[in-house]
TORZA-264920 format. One record per residue: residue in three letters; x, y, z of N, C-alpha, C, O, CB in turn. Coordinates in pm, whole numbers, plus 50000, padded with zeros to 5 digits. Each point is the difference from the previous one (the first is absolute). Glycine has a CB too. Layout:
// residues N
ALAXYZXYZXYZXYZXYZ...
// end
This chain:
// residues 486
MET922278297245740498585003150011499755010450110499095008249987500364968649931ARG501335022850187499845010150105500325013949946499345009750036501244973350138GLU500435017849738500325012949939498885004649907499665011849997502784982750019LEU497004996249909498945003649906498735004550071499235007849945501744975949894GLU498825011550283498825004150075500015014950032498955005950027500934971250070LYS501305029149900500085014450027499325008249890499625011550022502534984750102HIS497694997749757499315007049892498555003250036499405009149944502094979449893GLN497955003850258498605002150037499785013150074498995006749981500744968650031THR501235028550073499775011350091501085010849995499805010950053499004973350092GLN502345013149792501135009350009500465005049863501195002449980499514986050228GLY498365013149699500375003949864500775013149995501055000749936496954987349985GLU501495022450144500675013049996501374999450065500975005549947496815005650058GLN502324982250110501304998950067501024992749914501165004149992497664996150228LEU500754988949716500924992549914500515008749887501194999749968497604979150089GLN500335028949882500405008349886500895011750043500955003349930496934990349956ARG501835012650226500875010950049501394994650031501005006949979497005005250117ARG502064975749956501284993850031500804997449871501215002249997497784987250210VAL500335005949689500664997649871500565013149945501155000449955497324980249998LEU500745030150049500475012949948501215004950078500975004849940496705000849988HIS502294993250203501145004250082501264992249961501075005949989497374999850201HIS501424981349788501154991849961500555004349864501215001549985497844979450147LEU500075021249771500455003749866500755013350002501045001449935497024986149968LEU501405022350170500645013250004501344999350071500965006749960496785004150040ARG502334981350105501254998950076501094993449916501145004749997497534994050217VAL500994990449719501004992649923500475008049879501184999449964497784979050112ALA500135029149861500345006949874500385014650019500125007349902498344977349984ARG501725019950237500225014450024501305005249939500105011849968498604985850243ASP502304993749772501285004549945500144997249851501085001849943499924994550279THR497924999249715500044998449854499865013749935499635009850065499394966749951GLU501265024049855499835012649927498565004950010499765011850024502084981549818TYR497214997750140498595003850004499615004350142499275009750018500234974349792GLY501005008750288499675003250138500535013650043499315007350071500704968649978ARG501215027649908500565013150035499225011249932499725010450061502544979149967GLU497395008449845499275010349926498615002650059499485011149989501794982449806HIS498144996450267498625001450047499884999850151498924997650055500354991649736GLY501845013350277499965002450144499564988350085499295001850099500265021049843PHE500864965150020499594988350079500505001150145499334995450092500694990749698LEU501155019850229500595000950134499125008050094499924996950119502355001349780THR497075012150051499195008850086498514997249989499205006850064502565010549913THR497854973049943498584996649986499514993450128500554990050045499715007249705LYS498675008650309499524995250130498924989349989499834992150092500735030149998GLY498724977549801498924990349987499365000849864500545006149908499064995150337TYR499224992749743499374999449869499695013749943500205002449881498854975850184GLU500475030850018499605013249949501195007149935499855005849893498394995850285ASP502934998049886501215005949941500384992949871500355006349901500445000350328PHE499134980249774500384992149884499145003749879500525001849890500204979550262ALA497965019949869499095003349890500215014349952499825002949881498534980950211ARG502035025249999500165014149965501255002349914499975008249909498854998150304PHE502264986749815501285003149938500424990149890501075001449941499575008950275ASN498524979949756500364990049898498944999849890498814998750030502394987550143PRO499215015149702499035000049890499524985949968500664990250034500445030349873VAL497764978650028499554987449944500834997149875500245008949919497404994350171ASN502804984449895500874996349888499354989349912499344990950049502665014750090THR498214995849731499784988949908501384994849961501015005250046496765004449866TYR502274980250003501304994749960500845010649930501225000450015497754976949963GLU500375031349945500735010249925500795009150092501125004049967497124995349856GLU501205004150295500715008850093501224993250062500985006750033496855004850016LEU502124975449966501114992850064500954993549900501064994950039497445001050155LYS501155004249680500754992649899501485004149995500874991349992497025006849877GLY502405014850137501385004549992500854994450113501134995749977498085024849912ARG500254979650231500754994750116500154984849988501064994650031498075024250114ILE499814974449810500094985549986501054996249895500744990450019496845007550047ASP502475009649825501034997449898501405001450059500884992049970497555016149853ARG501775001950259501325001750065500294988450094501144995350007498625029849977MET499234970350088500194988450088500394987749919500884992450041497445017150121ARG501024988449724500334988549915501435000849949500634989849973496965008449960HIS502925013950054501385001849954501014999750115501185002849980497945010649829GLY500424983350311500934997550109500085010450110500784998250093500454989849742GLU497995022850158500085010250105499384994950130499024992650000500895025449825HIS500704986050285499574995950134499125010950062500045011649960502074974550069ASP497085009850070499295009350089499185010549925500025011850034501814984650131VAL497464999249733499195009449921498575000450055499615009950062501814985749732LEU497814993850185498654999150054499954991250124499095001350083499995002149688TRP501904987750242500074990750113501474997950035500845000649910496984987850022PRO502525009250195501404998850040500744988949927499454989449971499895019350251GLY501914993949749500864990149936499744999049851499475009249937500604978450276ARG500325001049734499864997549856498944989449977500074989150057502345017349903VAL496624996649959498934990649969500394992249875500275005849895497975009350209ARG501794971849908500514991549892498904995549903500254999049880501524993350276TRP497015005049895498944994249918498955010249962499695009050077500714969250033TYR499045020349768498945008849950498944991549931500304992249909501345027250063ALA497134982450071498884992549941499505007549878499575011550009499784978950217LYS500705002949659499475005749877498494999150009499414989249991502665004449872SER497305018050153498585000150029499204995449880500225004549888500145013950274SER498714972649864499074995749896498585002250046499104992349967502554990849951GLY498155027750158498675003350047499105004749889498784999750013502195005950204THR499624998949671499245003849881500674993649880501064993950013498175028150092THR500174979549779500624994949878500575011449917500164998649879498264981950121ASN501895030750063500635011049928501394995849953500634991550063498075025450073ASP501774988949756501344996949950501075004950097501044993650014498105007649751LYS500605009950301500995006050089500144991550127499024997650070500465025349839SER501744972850120500244991650116500265008550124500545011149991500374970949860LYS498715012750262500325006150128500924990650076499834987849994497955024750012PHE503174993050064500954992050076499855003750148500465010550044501174988249759ILE497714992650271499685002750140501114994550089500284988049996497235011349954PRO503145009350130501064995050087499484989850101498925001750057502275020049915VAL499584967750050499664989850099501214998450092500954992949969497464994849871SER501545019150274501134999750093500024986950077499034992349998500875032750023SER501214972450046500104987950082498965000150111499374989850027503095008749923GLU497355013150114498985001050105498614998049941499164993550062502325022050069GLY498274990149750498714998349936499704985449969498874995450016501355027449889LEU500804970050050499824985749972499534992650125499054992249995502735009149829GLN498905001250288499734992450121498765005050075499154992050041503285003549976ARG497475017850001498965005550087498705003049927499005003350064502805006350074VAL498194989349730498785002549924499594987449923499004993750032501605030949948HIS500194971849919499594989349910499994986350067498984993049997501945020349815TYR500194982850250500034986850064499104999750124499424989650031502915006949883ALA497565014650157499105000750115498574996949958499264993350071502245023650039GLY498114988249772498674997149950499804985249973498924994550025501015028149876GLY501114970850047499914985649976499834992250129499194990750005502215012349794TYR499355000650304499874993150130498595001650056499414990350048503035013649996ASP497045008449950498675002450057498904993149919498994995850056501845026150032THR499374977049782499034992949917499874985550048498904994950018501655020049786VAL500604978650215499994986050045499434999150141499244990850029502755004149824ALA498375014350236499524999750138498475000950005499354992550072502805018050005LEU497294998949845498555001650000499304988249934498924996050044501405028749950TYR500284969749903499414988349937499944988350098498994993150009501855014749768LEU500254990050295500044988950096499075002450118499444990550055502925005049878ARG497465017250106499035002950106498594996149955499234994350077502225024650006ASN498234984349791498664996949949499824985349964498884995149991501025028149924ASN501234969750066499944985949959500984991850084501034995649949498325011149816PRO500324991250363500954993250090500314985649962500994994450046498165020350133GLN499994979149736500264986349959500844999349872500174989349942497685004050165SER502685018249850500755000749875501224990750001500664998150102498575025549871ARG501054970749909501224992149980500895007249899500674993749918498104984550134LEU501245035049955500705008649904501454995849980500514999949888497985018750178PHE502194978150045501444997349994500334985449975501174996150008499165022950144ASP498674973049817500274986049965500504998849856500584989849962497665002950200GLY501545018049757500384999149860500695012749953500585007550079497514977249882ARG501855017549910500735011049936499095012049974498784998849994502774984549902ALA499095028250089499325012349960500385003249857501185001149968498795007550270LEU499034993049676500265004649863499885015149999498915005550015500214972849883ILE502005028450085500055014750001500285004749857501074997449945499745003350298LEU498225006049699500145004849863500475014450002499295008950047498904975349874GLY503015018150028500585013450004500395005049863499784993549898501025001650328GLY499795016749774500465006349877501454996849972500484989150033497875029250002SER502364991249905501394997649960500835012450027499475010850024499794972749800HIS502055014850170500905011450005499935007549867499534994749899502014993350266ALA498945024249836500035008149878501435004649978500325011750024497274995950008PRO503294983449922501445003049993500335011949910501035006450020499374969750020ASN498765027049863500285011449912500015013450075500575009949954498394977349860TYR500415012750304499925012350078501025000450115500085009850073497504991449868ASN503194988050073500984999550109501105010349978500385003049887499114972650148LEU501025029650075501155009049999501024994650099499634992150087498945028149849PRO502684983750054500994995350098499555003150142499845011650038501994991649793GLY497964986450247499605001950140498525000550022499575000850115502515011149914SER497094987849866498554999850020499354990549901500424999049884499645024750200LEU498904969149963499344989649922498515002849991499405005750092502334977649980VAL497675012749816498595002749975499284986949973500554991049937500005031849970GLY498214976250139499174988449970498585002450045499745009950069502244975049951ASP497085006249943498685000450059500144998050150500934993450046497994997849741LEU500165014550290500064998450145500074985350039500804996250085497935025249943SER500434970349909499974985850037501364993549975500414991150075497145008149871ALA503155005049949501344994649973500985004450108500864992250041498655007949712ILE500375012350291500885005050107499764992150128500954996650071499065026449825LEU498744974150135499694992450121500554985849991500544994750097497385019049936ILE501944980149849500534986549982501535000050010500584990950060497455003349793GLU502605015950089501465000850000500565001550141501074994750030498845015349742ASN499384997250314500535003350133499454991450113500375001950116499915021049801ILE498844967750051499394992050104501044990850065501004996549937496795004449941ASN501974995350245500884990650069500164987349916498994994249959500305015150268PRO501934986449746500214988249915499264987650046499674991449918502535017850029LEU497514989850183499274988350050498604999349940499434989149988501885012050224ALA498135010549751498665000149942499964992649869498954994849961500615026950151ASN501574977749817500034993149872499794984950014499724993149902501815024850014LEU498624977050207499784985850024498524996550002499644988449982502485011050147VAL497015010649892498574997350014499175007349895498795001450015501574995250229ARG500305008049649499255007149897500324994349863501034993649979498975027150162VAL499104981749766500224997049859499545012449923499155007450048500524967149982PRO500885027749852501014992249929501415003250052500175007550096498344991949701ARG502484994850136501385003450032500225014949975499325006149918501454970650023LYS500185029150132500245014349992500305004649858499505010449957501354988850277GLU499954993349694500365004149863498784999849908499915008149907502414983050129THR496754999849990498754999849923499125011850038499435006649913500694968450071ALA499775027650145499145010750049500395013649944499155008849985500494978150221LEU501655014949763500495013149957500145001149848500545009949950500654991850267LEU498344988349709500065000949853499195011949951498995003750059501284971449926GLN500195031049906499335011949948498874996749904498975006650001503175005750026ASP498044977549889498994996349901498874992450070500184988650042501585010349773PHE497075007550199498944994050079499484987049939499664990850074499725031950003GLU500564976449791499484987949938500904988050026499524988950025499415025249799VAL502384988250171500954989350034499914996950150499994988450040501555018849772LYS498395003450269499954998250145498744992450042500064991250086501255030049943ARG497564982249910498744993550035500094984949983499564992550087499205028249845GLU501814974949957500114985649974500964993250097499744988950048499755015449711ARG501625002550270500984993950091499454999350142500214990250071501665018549786ILE497415001950185499404999850134499014988450009500024992450097500255032749924ALA498874973649879499004989250001500684986450006499564991150073498875023449797ARG502644983950053500694987049995500684996950134499994988650046500375014449706GLU500255007350309500704997750127499034997950116500294992550093501595021349822ALA496984992850079499094999950115499034988250000499514996150106500685028449897MET499534969749879498914990349994500334986950071499094992150029500235018149756THR501944987350245500364987750072500245002550148500344990750074500665000649715LYS498835021150255500255003550141498705000350080498915001249944503095012149986ASN498144985650201498855001150090499795014850034500485004850102499954971949995VAL498875030449818499795014450018498785002250089498914995049971502125010049802THR499155002550336498915002850093499505014449991498895003050045502054979850106ASN499875026149790499575014049991500635006549878501124996749961498625004650289ILE499525008049690500475007149881499865015050023499085004550069500284976149782SER501555027150090500015014550018500305006749868500904995849927499835001850314GLY498515013049727500295007549878498825008349953498975000850067502624981549871VAL498585024049946498955007949937499014990449936500414991049926501175028650033PRO497114981950066499014990249952500064997249851499914988449959498675019150224SER501585002749734499994997849856501164991249955499824991049918499065031250053TRP502324980450082501174992349958500034986150063500454990449938500805031050034MET498274977550153499934986850062499034991149925500244988049985500325021950238LEU498334995749730499034992349924500634994349874499724988649961498445025850129SER502704993549847500694995349880500914988250031500074990549921499835032749986VAL500794977350206500884988950040499184987550029500374989049959501285027450137LEU497234985249974499174988450034499404993749875499934987849988499565022650236ASP500074997949681499474994849874501074991849927499724989449945498725030350038CYS502794985550017501114992949934500244986550068500244990049932500815032150004MET498894977750197500234987550073498894989949971500274988049990500915024950190MET497584991949805498894990949968500224993549863499724988249981498715025950159GLU502064993849765500284994649866501094989450006499904989649935499415032349963MET501744980850180501134990750008499594986950068500434989249958501145030350051THR497604981550095499664988050077498794992749946499774988350032501205022850166GLY498244995849719498784993949950498904999350104498984993549977502414993649869LYS498795019450266498985000250106499015011349975500295009449925501364980950240SER497205008749898498985010449983499905009250121499455011049990499314973449862ARG501775011150262499935008050122501385000550067500744990249999496815003650032VAL502765017850027501295001650067500114990550119501094995350031498995028849896GLU498814973050140500064991350118500464985949964500474992650087497705020950017GLU501694982749769500494986949957501524999649996500604989450014497315007449854VAL502715014850113501475001049997500545003150139500984994150045498935013749715TRP499435001750308500425004250133498864997850099499285009550032502305007649869PRO498234970950147498864997250090500075007550133498995001650067500874976249828ASN501345026850143500155006950129500045015149988500285007050097500934973149984LEU498505025149798499965014649983498895005750087498874995149997502025003049767GLU499435012550313498985005450091499795015149992498985004850047501584976650100VAL500385026349794499815014650002500705006549882501074995849956498765003650294PHE499545011149699500585008649897500145013950060499005006650028499994979849782PHE502265018250211500275013750044500135008549873500954998549924500244993750292HIS497865016749763499965007149872499995015150022499645005050107499134975749791GLY501645026549998500005014650003500375005449863500254992349907500365007650338GLY499435013249743500405006349875498845004949917500045011049946501924974750057VAL496995006149985498785003949930498814994950080500144991150084501025008549689ALA497675006250202498794995650070499724985349968500144995649886498925027950106PHE500564969050111499814985649985498604996449950499794989049949501885007650232THR497385012649833498604997049969499804993849862499294990049990500105028850157PRO501214986749745499764993949868500564985849986499614992749910500425030249997TYR500904973450182500694987249986499494989250095500274988249981501715024649945ARG497284991250178499664990550107499314987549947500404988850033499415030550124LYS499164982349762499254988449953500884990849917499884987850009498035025949992GLN502974992149918500904991749919500944991850087500264988449972499615028649844TYR500634989150291500874992750092499234988950072500504988950014500885031750017GLU497424982550013499214990050071499744987949912500044988650047498905029550089GLN500784984449735499744988949908501284992449967500004987849994498085025049912LEU503014994650071501254993549959500634992250114500514989049979499835029249854ILE499654987350287500634993250114499134988550048500504989150025500635032450043GLY497584981049945499074989150030499864996350146499274990650031501275001449750LYS500135015050309499924996650143499015009250070500205012150001502194979649995PRO496575003050063499015008550069500575007050123499475010250043498774974649874ASP502845009650141500575005950121501245008549970500785002950090498344977650040MET501085023449743501135008349962499855014050059498895005550005501384981349781HIS500855019150260499985013350059500655010049904500924996649925499174993550308TYR499425022249771500545010949920500245011950092499105004250072499704987749718MET502405013550207500365011050090500675011149920501024997849934499254986250259GLU499155027949812500525011249922501065007750076499905001950121497914999749763THR503225002750043501045008450057500185012449913499694999749880501474980150221TYR499335030849958500245012549926501485003150014500425007450089497205001549950ASN503164985449870501455001550003500435006249867500014993249898500284986950259ALA500075032549845500405007249879501505002049999500684996950098497095014849894SER502754993649897501445002949993500405009650111501134999550049498834996849704GLU499135012450285500325010450100499884995250144500495006750090498735009949746GLY500154972050187499884995250136498894989850016499214997849909501675023950168PHE499084972150041498944990450035499025007650089500375004650108501194974949875PHE497195021649972499085009150068498834993350069499505005350100501155011049734GLY498894972350118498814994350061499864985249972500624994749908498295027250073LEU500264971550101499724985949976498644996650058499515006450093502944988149911GLN496954995349940498664995750038500104991450126500474988649995498755012149764ASP500355004950353500144992950127498774991650034500064991450088501435026849989ASP497394984349854498764992850027499494994249869499655007749910499795007450287PRO500504971549789499564994149874498595004149959499664999649881501814981350170ALA497705023150046498615003749971499875014749959498915004449964500354978250196ASP501835024849846499975014349972500995002949887501194997150012498175008450229LYS500155000349649500875002949886500975011550030501015001449931497184990549917ALA501505016250252500885011350034501314994750060500044989350060497955025749979MET503074992949944501314996450053500365008650120499585011550010501124981249763LEU500075001750315500525007150116501205008449957500944994849939498264987050217LEU500775031249874501135008649967501124997350099499795000350121498695017549783MET502724979450046501124996450086500695012650049500565007649920499754970649957LEU499665024150253500345013050058501355000450068500495010950032497124992649997ASP503034985149995501235000050078501224996249918501034996150055497614998250144TYR501265006949667501174997949915500685013649982499665009750069499264970349811GLY502015020950028500665012749974499265008549899500605005349907501544983950145VAL496545012149966499165007749908499095009250080499244995450086500834986149743PHE500015031650143499085009750059499015004349891500395003549889501385004750279TYR496944991349867498945002349900499355013750017499835005150111499764970349882GLU500075030449892499105011549995499004997649888500224991749912501565024150179PHE497104991549914498924997449905499425013349952499665008850080499824969150033GLN500415023349755499465012149940498604997449947499784990849921502545017050020GLU496735000450104498644998649951499975002849850500705008749950498384998150276LEU500104985749705499905001449855498925010149966498814997150008501984979149959SER499675035949994499065010449959500755010249917501055005050041497524991650166GLY500905006549675500635010049914501244994749932500434988850025498675028750122GLU501484990849768501194996149924501214998250089500814991049978498285021049826SER501054996650297501204999650085499804991850126500914999050082499715023149829GLY498194972050105499754991950118499555008450118500055012349996501634971549923GLY497885009450186499485006950118501005000150113501214999349979496524994149953ALA501745007650189500835000950120500774987150023499544989149966498835027150133ILE502834985249960500834988450035499934998050150500205009450077501344994549726VAL498164983850239499884996950143500894988250034500274991649914497375017350089PRO502814990250123500714987850043498994988950022498795002049984503055011750125LEU498644974749926499114988550016498855003050096498864996449973503084988549982TRP498375021650158498975002350101498985010749958499095003250077502594990250095GLY498485012149708499035009849951499084994649892499155007349949502495010050106VAL498514969949908499184994649891498594996850049499764998150119502304992549772GLN497025008850014498624996350028499604988249913500554998049892498905025750172LYS499604968749984499534988349926499285004349872499405010749992500394976550224ASP500295003849685499215001149876500315012249916499165004549922499094983350196ARG502955017749897500475010549912501194994849921500784991950050498405026150108ASN500954986749718501154996149918501175009450024499855012249996498604978249832TYR502715003850197501215007750026501124995249907500114988249969499205015350273ALA501525006049716501274996549938501024998050111500045007850096499415005249691MET501374976650203500914996550109501385006049978500574999049891498164979950144LEU501825027350070501365005250002500794992150102499474996250105499775027049825ILE502034974250040500824992250092501365006750021500545006449910498284972650017SER501715019350193501405003150030500604987150056499434994150091500125031049956THR501594970649897500464986450030501494999450032500765009449975497454982249877SER502184997050205501414997550031500794996149876501114994850010498214998150219CYS500115009449654500754998849874500305013749941500615000849893498314976950065GLY500675033150110500345013449954498945006949918500305009749931501984982850074LEU496495002950001498905007049934499325009150102499644995550109500004985249727TRP500195032050131499485009750096498745006749946500025006749896502304997250191ARG496594994049985498685005249961499754996949853499625008649920500545009950252TYR500064969049795500004995349862498594995749960499394991850068503025000849953MET497105012949869498694996549947500134986949923500524999749889498785024750097ILE500224964850075500254986849942499154997349877500394992049914500195000050312GLY498275014549763499164998249883498774991450023499154999049912502875003849956ASP497884990950250498834991950032499005008250081500385009150073501034970149924THR497325017449987498955006050083499384989150087499854988649957499695029349868VAL500114985950297499454990450095498745005750065499775012150001502544978650042ARG496895000250009498795003850074499984991950130500084987749997498635017949788PHE501185001350328500004993350130498624994550031498995007049986502855008050094THR498124972549962498754993850044499894999750151498944997450055501064988749739SER501125016650273500045000150146501165008750046501035000749933497954976050078THR500875030050102501115007650058500414994550137500825006050069498395014249808ASN500234968450161500404993650126499794984949988498964994950043500445026050089PRO501564971949811501285004749948499845006749863498905000849946502264980850181TYR499965023349819499975006549870500024989449890501024993549976500155026950119LYS497684978149839499884990249893499505007049875499215009550008500344971950157PHE500905014049720499755007349876499874990549882500374988350008500865031350084VAL498234985749799500034993249872500665009449900499905012250012498004974350040ILE502785007849849500595008149893498885003649904499354991249944502954997450078SER497465024249960498885004349916500435003549858499145001349913499745007250292GLY502424993049770500435003049865501385006249995500804998750093496845004249845ARG502635004049953501255007149980499695014649975498965003249941502174976149966THR499755029650136499775014249976500015003249851499435010049958501624995250263LYS499594986249699500025002149855499214989349926500084999149877502145011950146SER497024980850049499214989449938498545002550030499464994950098502444988649922PHE497475024349897498605003550016499515005449866500795002749910499495002450340ILE498414996449738499425006849885499175011650051499024998150072500954980549789ASN500435033350102499255012050038499935009549881500155012150014500584985450229ALA499054996749638499985007949877498775008949990500015010249931501284971849959PHE497625014050181498745007449990499455003550138498825003250013500704985149771GLY501345011250320499565003050135499424988050074499345001650103500235021349820GLU500674964950023499394988150060500814994250116499454992750082499565002649696GLU502295007750231500874995850110499904985050029499804996050115499955026849981LEU500394969249802499954985450015501364995150048501025003049937497224995049882ILE501794994450290501254995050056500044984849990498994993549972501135026250184VAL501064974749867500224985649982499094991950092499514989449961502865015249973ASP497405000250187499144992950094498604998249940499414989350013501925020150181ASN498155001249741498704998849933500064989349891499114991649989500415032750059ALA501554976249871500134990649889500054985650047499344991349943501875026249930GLU499574979850233500124986350051498664994850050499624988749972502775015950089GLN496905003950014498704995750053498984998049888499204990750003501295021650210GLY499544996749688499074998749889500224987349920499044993249965500875031450025LEU501344972349981500314987749925499644987650081499484990349945502365021849936ALA498444988250249499684988550085498494997349997499584988449995502405016850153TYR497235005449855498544998649997499544994349865499204990649996500585028750165ALA500734986349729499614995249868500404985449979499264992349939500985031249973CYS500934972750138500444986149989499104990850083499634989149955502745018850008GLU497304996550156499164991850088498634997549936499454989150010501745020350191GLN498275000949733498664998849943499994992149869498974994349964500475027450143THR501674977849824500024993649867500834987349994499964992949899499735029550005GLY501064974650202500874988349998501285002149923500744990449974497254996050046ALA502305026249943501225003049926501205000450093499855001350122498825011649709GLU502524986150112501255001650075500935009049920500234997749882499514979550228VAL500795033049957500875009849936501454996850033500354998050116497845019649895LEU502654982049886501424997550020500775013150012500785001750094499024976949779GLU499995030750034500655013150003499035010349940499084996449927503254993250054TYR497895023050052499165010449939500685013550011500905002050082497034984949974THR501625022449861500355014150013498845008149944499204994949921503315000350060ALA497385017250061498915008549954500515014149977500925004650069497404981350056ALA501085021049778500405013749966498795007249940499064993549955503364999550006PRO497615020350038498885007349942500065000649848501085000149941498825013450268VAL498954986849729499865003849859499455014250004498845002250035500774973549878PHE501225033850049499625014050019498885004249905499135007750039503204997150036MET497694990349803498935003049907500164991149878501054999949936498795024050146ASP499114968749886500094991449882499405007049878499745012050004500154967650144ALA499915012849745499515006149876498615006050016499595008649922501784975049951ASN497905011850229498665005250025499985010150114498955003050057500124975549860ALA502125026850116500135010050106499544994550135499465007450082500195010749748LYS500574969050195499624993750125501244996850083501044996249946496904994249945CYS501945011150241501104997050092499624988050086498834998150032501895026349971ARG500274967650034499724988150080501304994750059501095005149971496904989349885HIS501894995450225501154992650049500144987249919499024993249972500715016450261GLN501504987449729500284987949923500814990450086501065003750052498895009349730TRP499564974850233500654989850081500534989049908499254994449920499245010850278LEU502784991949815500624989049927500224988750100500795001450094500355014449737VAL498184973150150499964989450101500444986749939499504995849896498645016150224GLU502814981749946500414986449964499334990350097500295000150120501965008049786PHE496874983850043499244990750083500684986350002500524995449899497365017050048SER502114981250169500334985850005498734991849982500054988449960501935016250192ARG496875001549878498704994149968499085011349955499685008950079500634972050089GLU499275018849709499195010849945498554999150048499494989050022502005011749777PRO497855010650217498564999650029499244995749874500425003049889499835015250287GLN498654975049842499214995949885499405012049929499865000149877499624978350237ASP500185031949964499405012149943500895011950036499925005350111497734984949907MET503195014049887500955010950027499275013150027500465008050082501224980549773ALA497205013850077499245012350022499475000750143500005010650062499384989849695ARG500174988250295499524999750139501145002450097499835007250099498354976849836PHE502975010250038501175002350085500325014950006500255005550107500664971649835ALA499105029549941500305014349994498955008150076500335009450071500794987349707ARG497624999450207498925007350069500124998550152499845009850073498664986649727LEU501784991650246500144997650144501185007850058499905005750108499104971549862LEU502125022949957501165007550044499675014950009500335006650099501194976349797ASP497815022250003499645014149996499065003650114500185010350066500124989549685GLU498724991950274499045002750107500674999650138499705008150087498484982149770ARG502725000250160500694998950129500915012050024500105004850113499814970149870LEU500765030049913500855011850015499185012150040500455008450078501134982349751GLN497215010450117499135011150038499584999050146499865010250068499334991149695GLN500604986450285499654998150141501155003550093499795004950111498624977349820LEU502805015150022501195002050084500505014449998500645004450095499964971949862ASN499145031049935500645013049980498945010149953499524999349887502704989650057SER497445020550145498955009749968500415009549888499155004649924500074993950312ASP502095004449752500465008749891499834993149865499575006149902502085004750255TYR498704976349839499804992449878498514999149967499605001349884502494985450163GLU497115011150055498554999249980499455013049941499164999749910500684984250281ALA500645027449861499515012949951500385002249853499205005349923500995003950309LYS501014986649731500435001949861499304990449905499895002649880502335005250205ARG497304981149968499274990349918498515003449990499274993649924502394989050143TYR497875027350007498585003350006499455002649860500445009249931499885000550300LYS498724982049729499345001349870500985000149882499705005349893498485007250223ASP503014981649905501014999049893500415013749945500435001049886498634976750055ILE500815032850140500265013549950501505002649986500475003849893497405004050212THR502884990150005501455002349996500754987549955500875000749914498885016250268LEU499904971849879500664987349969498994990149944498904998550054502795005550127GLN498674989449709499214989049946500324987350079500964999750076499025011049692PRO499224978750215500314987350066501414995449964500475002149888497094991750109LEU503104999950099501374995649977500064989249893499014993249973501555012450264GLU500604992949704500224990449892501004989450046501045003250057498485014549768ILE500154969750151500934989050029500624995149869499294996449906499354996850298VAL502695006849790500734994249887500674987350050500775000450096499615022449794LYS499354966150046500604987250041501444999449953500275001549881497494987150111ALA503155009150100501424998449966500284985449966499484990950064501165028450087ARG500194978749750500424986349969500854994650114500585007750077499364997149675ARG500124982150259500754993650109501495003449986500584998349892497714982850121GLY502315023550093501435003050001500345014149956501185003449991499184973049966LEU498635031950014500265013549950500845008150098501005006149960496864993149915PHE501755001050250500685008550097501434995350025500915008150019496884996950088ASN502414981849893501364994850014500865004049880501175003350016497954977550120ASP500295018749744500745004149880500405014750009501115003749962497654979249902TRP500335025350186500285014350014501125002550101500905007949975496704997349967LEU502344987950171501055001450100501344994949946501055005950028497244991550154ARG501684991749740501234994549943500655010149906501225001850002497844974950018LEU500155029849897500545010049908500645011750073500915006449948497354987049887ARG501275009350285500545011050080501104995250094500515007850081497285003749905GLY502584975750004501054994650086499594998850144500845000950090500795008749756LYS497064988350179499504999950137499174987750032499085000550082500925024249911LEU500334964149942499274987750026500554993450126501214998050012498324998949742GLY499574999850340500414993250122500385009550111499775012149991501004969349870GLY499835013150244500425008150114498815006350069498984993550024503185011049863GLN497975008450146498935007150070499285009749906499295008950046502004989050168ASN498875000449656499395009149905498504997849993499524988850015502615011849854LYS497145010450107498554999550003499415007549882500595009649950499484988550299VAL498764997649709499255007049896499295011950064499394998450106500294980049760PRO500395033650074499275011450056498504997649988499504997549891502395018150048ARG497404985050171498584996850000499165011249940499154997549914501234988350287LEU499835026549843499245011449951500975010849954501005002550066497074992250088SER501635011549733500855010749949499125011849960498914998149946502834985249974ASN498755028650106499255012049964500235004249855499335008949949500824998350289GLY500814986249697500275002349858499934986949924499634989750056501825030050000ARG498914980549816499794988349916501304993549949499954991249915497905019250018GLU503294993950119501264994749948500074984850013500264993049902500855028550158HIS498674973350062500084985650021498914992849923500254989749936500745014250291MET497805001349778498874993549934500234998849849499764989449942498725019450237ASP501975001949759500204999749854501094990149961499884993249898499395030750090GLN501794975150093501044990149972499444985950009500294991649915501455024250174LEU497454981650013499434986850019499004996549890499984988749951500355014050295LEU498865006949715499024997449894500694996949867499514991949922498865023150196THR502764991549857500764997149879500504985550001499944993149899500765031150087LEU499784971350132500474986250012498854989949995500204988249969501735020350165ASN496874996249898498844990950011499384996849865499074992049992500505017450233ARG500924996849668499404997849868500324986149945499564996749889500615027950069
// end
């Protein structure tokens, strides 16, 4: 906690120290030699001589690393690669996970999560029982001699201190199963007789496990099975659409929920204050941050952490102790505070709708749905939205495909409330909706129960850290889903 207190006043110093460490350690790698790490004096030099990278720019080097080459992006040989499931694209990404990255980034985030939770809840009995950790699986089809591939959560489970297996469920072999439907049932069966005090995972997949356990036990509330459950550490997708469902299913008024931001590329933030939805940016791990203002096709100016401003949307760039350099991660964030640096995830650089100049982002969508649900008593399980460029009547609109766990009594009212709230949140959307000239009122299509899971299953992406794309600027995903929805 004394180390974490430095985030309040020493943000710039912590980040400059991280950059110095990364450049020093990687100076003799192929990438470091090519980009002058040895002679780089500070951030200004680093930004001047190093290009911004997407996965495509680093893919060739990562492929060579997977085939056994040493000292390419990071010193030595990197054995583990996280198969990225940040999107549902068919093309896989293999993110290097070095030994230092495991310890100084991913596991460090886990330690700090527990430390902050215990600070906020000093009467916690967290360690009196077991932790249910819901993870992904290895991907043996992608393994090469000397290198292994899996979901990040599977890599963390595989490399965790063996003593941790004494206080967690399910068994390791169950946790790493590939077939999610089989795994879900086995996890529920193994966990329902244990004293589980805390659960961790992606909200959508954890909900599926809890529903399965309720069916097996015949209970109506999770607290009847796990009376000592006290906290859900969640991440991967926005929790807002799921909160009410969890509160009803778990049934404990004193249940805690703590958000974490742990991606394949690194552990970046965690919710340090239960009363504040924003997360604390973690500044003293092996991650150096930069932020690009969102403006125009090519983006705006890139600034280091100490150059950001509140209430602006930025695309996040990272340089890490896993060998990612000025890497465009694909997430967008908005800072709510700069002392300390606290932020919310506002969307994805490729997850938005801007077909007509409306610039609708995921943050708008989440807030709009939360408002419509609050006003109508509805509950949303999954959703996606895409533009209708022109229908038979030459009309353009946004089409929302929504799977409800509780339907609104009046679907037209739900659609109207969502539309009105989006206009309040987004002036560009409001302008395009003016008098229905550019955009017609949005359309809600009710998805049958299980549609999104069926779609993910067909794509081989059911379970783990896989997510449904919330907003798309084209119709590929939407048309596939609508075909399945017939």
